[in-house]
TIVO-2410 file (N, C-alpha, C; in nm, 3 decimals):
# residues 78
REC num residu      c1      c2      c3 atome chaine
REC   1      M  -7.261   9.196   4.481     N      A
REC   1      M  -7.411   9.199   4.457    CA      A
REC   1      M  -7.466   9.250   4.584     C      A
REC   2      I  -7.564   9.336   4.582     N      A
REC   2      I  -7.643   9.392   4.684    CA      A
REC   2      I  -7.789   9.360   4.678     C      A
REC   3      G  -7.835   9.276   4.754     N      A
REC   3      G  -7.984   9.239   4.730    CA      A
REC   3      G  -7.983   9.161   4.596     C      A
REC   4      K  -8.076   9.186   4.514     N      A
REC   4      K  -8.091   9.119   4.381    CA      A
REC   4      K  -8.013   9.214   4.263     C      A
REC   5      L  -7.939   9.301   4.320     N      A
REC   5      L  -7.881   9.401   4.197    CA      A
REC   5      L  -7.717   9.366   4.216     C      A
REC   6      T  -7.674   9.360   4.094     N      A
REC   6      T  -7.534   9.343   4.080    CA      A
REC   6      T  -7.465   9.483   4.095     C      A
REC   7      Y  -7.335   9.490   4.121     N      A
REC   7      Y  -7.259   9.616   4.128    CA      A
REC   7      Y  -7.270   9.700   4.010     C      A
REC   8      D  -7.262   9.625   3.885     N      A
REC   8      D  -7.273   9.704   3.768    CA      A
REC   8      D  -7.419   9.773   3.738     C      A
REC   9      Q  -7.525   9.699   3.793     N      A
REC   9      Q  -7.660   9.759   3.795    CA      A
REC   9      Q  -7.677   9.878   3.888     C      A
REC  10      I  -7.615   9.860   3.999     N      A
REC  10      I  -7.608   9.979   4.095    CA      A
REC  10      I  -7.544  10.103   4.039     C      A
REC  11      D  -7.422  10.064   3.971     N      A
REC  11      D  -7.347  10.188   3.910    CA      A
REC  11      D  -7.418  10.242   3.791     C      A
REC  12      Q  -7.489  10.165   3.727     N      A
REC  12      Q  -7.578  10.217   3.620    CA      A
REC  12      Q  -7.678  10.310   3.678     C      A
REC  13      L  -7.745  10.266   3.793     N      A
REC  13      L  -7.849  10.345   3.859    CA      A
REC  13      L  -7.788  10.472   3.912     C      A
REC  14      I  -7.670  10.476   3.966     N      A
REC  14      I  -7.600  10.587   4.013    CA      A
REC  14      I  -7.576  10.685   3.888     C      A
REC  15      E  -7.537  10.635   3.779     N      A
REC  15      E  -7.509  10.728   3.666    CA      A
REC  15      E  -7.641  10.791   3.620     C      A
REC  16      V  -7.756  10.712   3.614     N      A
REC  16      V  -7.875  10.774   3.562    CA      A
REC  16      V  -7.924  10.865   3.663     C      A
REC  17      M  -7.917  10.842   3.790     N      A
REC  17      M  -7.974  10.933   3.889    CA      A
REC  17      M  -7.892  11.062   3.892     C      A
REC  18      N  -7.753  11.049   3.879     N      A
REC  18      N  -7.673  11.161   3.869    CA      A
REC  18      N  -7.699  11.247   3.750     C      A
REC  19      S  -7.716  11.182   3.643     N      A
REC  19      S  -7.737  11.266   3.515    CA      A
REC  19      S  -7.875  11.341   3.514     C      A
REC  20      S  -7.976  11.257   3.568     N      A
REC  20      S  -8.121  11.330   3.578    CA      A
REC  20      S  -8.101  11.441   3.671     C      A
REC  21      N  -8.044  11.419   3.794     N      A
REC  21      N  -8.031  11.525   3.888    CA      A
REC  21      N  -7.958  11.647   3.832     C      A
REC  22      N  -7.857  11.624   3.764     N      A
REC  22      N  -7.771  11.749   3.714    CA      A
REC  22      N  -7.866  11.821   3.603     C      A
REC  23      N  -7.937  11.743   3.527     N      A
REC  23      N  -8.031  11.812   3.421    CA      A
REC  23      N  -8.131  11.896   3.507     C      A
REC  24      L  -8.195  11.828   3.600     N      A
REC  24      L  -8.291  11.904   3.677    CA      A
REC  24      L  -8.243  12.027   3.749     C      A
REC  25      R  -8.125  12.008   3.800     N      A
REC  25      R  -8.043  12.125   3.876    CA      A
REC  25      R  -8.036  12.250   3.768     C      A
REC  26      Q  -7.985  12.210   3.631     N      A
REC  26      Q  -7.962  12.307   3.534    CA      A
REC  26      Q  -8.095  12.389   3.505     C      A
REC  27      V  -8.198  12.316   3.486     N      A
REC  27      V  -8.331  12.375   3.461    CA      A
REC  27      V  -8.382  12.474   3.572     C      A
REC  28      L  -8.349  12.408   3.699     N      A
REC  28      L  -8.383  12.500   3.821    CA      A
REC  28      L  -8.316  12.620   3.831     C      A
REC  29      E  -8.172  12.605   3.819     N      A
REC  29      E  -8.093  12.721   3.811    CA      A
REC  29      E  -8.138  12.838   3.715     C      A
REC  30      Y  -8.178  12.779   3.594     N      A
REC  30      Y  -8.218  12.884   3.492    CA      A
REC  30      Y  -8.344  12.957   3.556     C      A
REC  31      Y  -8.428  12.899   3.623     N      A
REC  31      Y  -8.543  12.966   3.674    CA      A
REC  31      Y  -8.533  13.030   3.805     C      A
REC  32      S  -8.431  13.011   3.879     N      A
REC  32      S  -8.406  13.056   4.014    CA      A
REC  32      S  -8.413  13.204   4.015     C      A
REC  33      N  -8.394  13.271   3.915     N      A
REC  33      N  -8.381  13.437   3.929    CA      A
REC  33      N  -8.531  13.481   3.907     C      A
REC  34      D  -8.614  13.405   3.865     N      A
REC  34      D  -8.756  13.449   3.843    CA      A
REC  34      D  -8.814  13.467   3.981     C      A
REC  35      N  -8.884  13.593   3.997     N      A
REC  35      N  -8.927  13.625   4.123    CA      A
REC  35      N  -9.039  13.540   4.169     C      A
REC  36      E  -9.133  13.501   4.083     N      A
REC  36      E  -9.243  13.423   4.101    CA      A
REC  36      E  -9.202  13.270   4.132     C      A
REC  37      L  -9.105  13.237   4.078     N      A
REC  37      L  -9.065  13.082   4.078    CA      A
REC  37      L  -8.946  13.060   4.168     C      A
REC  38      G  -8.867  13.182   4.215     N      A
REC  38      G  -8.757  13.158   4.303    CA      A
REC  38      G  -8.769  13.069   4.420     C      A
REC  39      L  -8.872  13.087   4.497     N      A
REC  39      L  -8.886  13.019   4.623    CA      A
REC  39      L  -8.915  12.864   4.588     C      A
REC  40      K  -8.988  12.844   4.495     N      A
REC  40      K  -9.026  12.703   4.451    CA      A
REC  40      K  -8.905  12.628   4.408     C      A
REC  41      T  -8.838  12.708   4.307     N      A
REC  41      T  -8.707  12.645   4.262    CA      A
REC  41      T  -8.600  12.614   4.374     C      A
REC  42      S  -8.594  12.709   4.462     N      A
REC  42      S  -8.503  12.689   4.584    CA      A
REC  42      S  -8.519  12.561   4.660     C      A
REC  43      K  -8.664  12.530   4.671     N      A
REC  43      K  -8.701  12.411   4.741    CA      A
REC  43      K  -8.656  12.292   4.669     C      A
REC  44      L  -8.688  12.303   4.536     N      A
REC  44      L  -8.640  12.177   4.448    CA      A
REC  44      L  -8.504  12.167   4.440     C      A
REC  45      L  -8.426  12.275   4.441     N      A
REC  45      L  -8.282  12.259   4.448    CA      A
REC  45      L  -8.228  12.200   4.583     C      A
REC  46      Q  -8.305  12.223   4.694     N      A
REC  46      Q  -8.270  12.159   4.819    CA      A
REC  46      Q  -8.294  11.987   4.785     C      A
REC  47      F  -8.407  11.973   4.722     N      A
REC  47      F  -8.425  11.838   4.681    CA      A
REC  47      F  -8.305  11.771   4.609     C      A
REC  48      C  -8.258  11.849   4.511     N      A
REC  48      C  -8.149  11.801   4.439    CA      A
REC  48      C  -8.026  11.769   4.521     C      A
REC  49      N  -8.017  11.861   4.619     N      A
REC  49      N  -7.910  11.833   4.716    CA      A
REC  49      N  -7.913  11.696   4.796     C      A
REC  50      D  -8.037  11.677   4.834     N      A
REC  50      D  -8.071  11.544   4.905    CA      A
REC  50      D  -8.033  11.436   4.808     C      A
REC  51      V  -8.081  11.448   4.682     N      A
REC  51      V  -8.048  11.334   4.593    CA      A
REC  51      V  -7.904  11.319   4.573     C      A
REC  52      D  -7.831  11.429   4.567     N      A
REC  52      D  -7.674  11.428   4.558    CA      A
REC  52      D  -7.624  11.341   4.681     C      A
REC  53      R  -7.684  11.376   4.805     N      A
REC  53      R  -7.634  11.293   4.916    CA      A
REC  53      R  -7.663  11.137   4.923     C      A
REC  54      Y  -7.781  11.100   4.860     N      A
REC  54      Y  -7.826  10.983   4.847    CA      A
REC  54      Y  -7.742  10.911   4.735     C      A
REC  55      I  -7.692  10.975   4.635     N      A
REC  55      I  -7.601  10.923   4.529    CA      A
REC  55      I  -7.471  10.894   4.596     C      A
REC  56      N  -7.418  10.986   4.677     N      A
REC  56      N  -7.302  10.963   4.757    CA      A
REC  56      N  -7.307  10.831   4.846     C      A
REC  57      N  -7.421  10.829   4.918     N      A
REC  57      N  -7.439  10.719   5.000    CA      A
REC  57      N  -7.438  10.585   4.925     C      A
REC  58      L  -7.499  10.587   4.796     N      A
REC  58      L  -7.501  10.462   4.720    CA      A
REC  58      L  -7.354  10.431   4.674     C      A
REC  59      K  -7.264  10.524   4.640     N      A
REC  59      K  -7.146  10.498   4.601    CA      A
REC  59      K  -7.060  10.453   4.710     C      A
REC  60      E  -7.070  10.501   4.834     N      A
REC  60      E  -6.991  10.449   4.956    CA      A
REC  60      E  -7.050  10.307   4.985     C      A
REC  61      M  -7.176  10.273   4.967     N      A
REC  61      M  -7.229  10.154   5.012    CA      A
REC  61      M  -7.157  10.036   4.902     C      A
REC  62      V  -7.157  10.072   4.778     N      A
REC  62      V  -7.103   9.982   4.677    CA      A
REC  62      V  -6.942   9.952   4.721     C      A
REC  63      I  -6.881  10.059   4.743     N      A
REC  63      I  -6.730  10.043   4.783    CA      A
REC  63      I  -6.714   9.963   4.910     C      A
REC  64      L  -6.796   9.980   5.014     N      A
REC  64      L  -6.813   9.910   5.134    CA      A
REC  64      L  -6.844   9.757   5.109     C      A
REC  65      N  -6.942   9.739   5.028     N      A
REC  65      N  -6.972   9.594   5.004    CA      A
REC  65      N  -6.873   9.518   4.913     C      A
REC  66      K  -6.814   9.596   4.829     N      A
REC  66      K  -6.701   9.530   4.754    CA      A
REC  66      K  -6.614   9.481   4.842     C      A
REC  67      D  -6.559   9.572   4.937     N      A
REC  67      D  -6.454   9.549   5.037    CA      A
REC  67      D  -6.490   9.428   5.106     C      A
REC  68      A  -6.618   9.434   5.167     N      A
REC  68      A  -6.656   9.316   5.242    CA      A
REC  68      A  -6.658   9.185   5.169     C      A
REC  69      D  -6.689   9.185   5.043     N      A
REC  69      D  -6.668   9.070   4.947    CA      A
REC  69      D  -6.542   9.016   4.940     C      A
REC  70      V  -6.444   9.097   4.942     N      A
REC  70      V  -6.299   9.069   4.930    CA      A
REC  70      V  -6.251   8.991   5.056     C      A
REC  71      I  -6.307   9.050   5.173     N      A
REC  71      I  -6.274   8.991   5.307    CA      A
REC  71      I  -6.334   8.863   5.325     C      A
REC  72      I  -6.463   8.847   5.277     N      A
REC  72      I  -6.534   8.730   5.293    CA      A
REC  72      I  -6.471   8.612   5.210     C      A
REC  73      D  -6.433   8.649   5.085     N      A
REC  73      D  -6.371   8.554   5.001    CA      A
REC  73      D  -6.233   8.515   5.068     C      A
REC  74      R  -6.153   8.606   5.120     N      A
REC  74      R  -6.023   8.572   5.187    CA      A
REC  74      R  -6.053   8.479   5.305     C      A
REC  75      L  -6.152   8.502   5.384     N      A
REC  75      L  -6.185   8.426   5.502    CA      A
REC  75      L  -6.229   8.272   5.455     C      A
REC  76      K  -6.298   8.250   5.356     N      A
REC  76      K  -6.344   8.135   5.291    CA      A
REC  76      K  -6.218   8.063   5.248     C      A
REC  77      N  -6.127   8.119   5.205     N      A
REC  77      N  -5.997   8.053   5.142    CA      A
REC  77      N  -5.903   8.017   5.231     C      A
REC  78      Q  -5.917   8.056   5.364     N      A
REC  78      Q  -5.823   8.026   5.461    CA      A
REC  78      Q  -5.816   7.874   5.501     C      A
***
């Protein structure tokens, strides 16, 4: 558990964010060749890259916290 969210809830959040980001990326890549929209879409694609980095950070945070929970449980049981 991280804050008030369970690991399953965070995993669901990651899945939704990843799916939404991929959908947005597909739409933007479709319009990226348009001369008038190319610059705007490239900026939004940079935003998608930032969201990807945030998703990766969330995944790493879940792994780190799960490992910490295991260590804390072992320390409690000693």
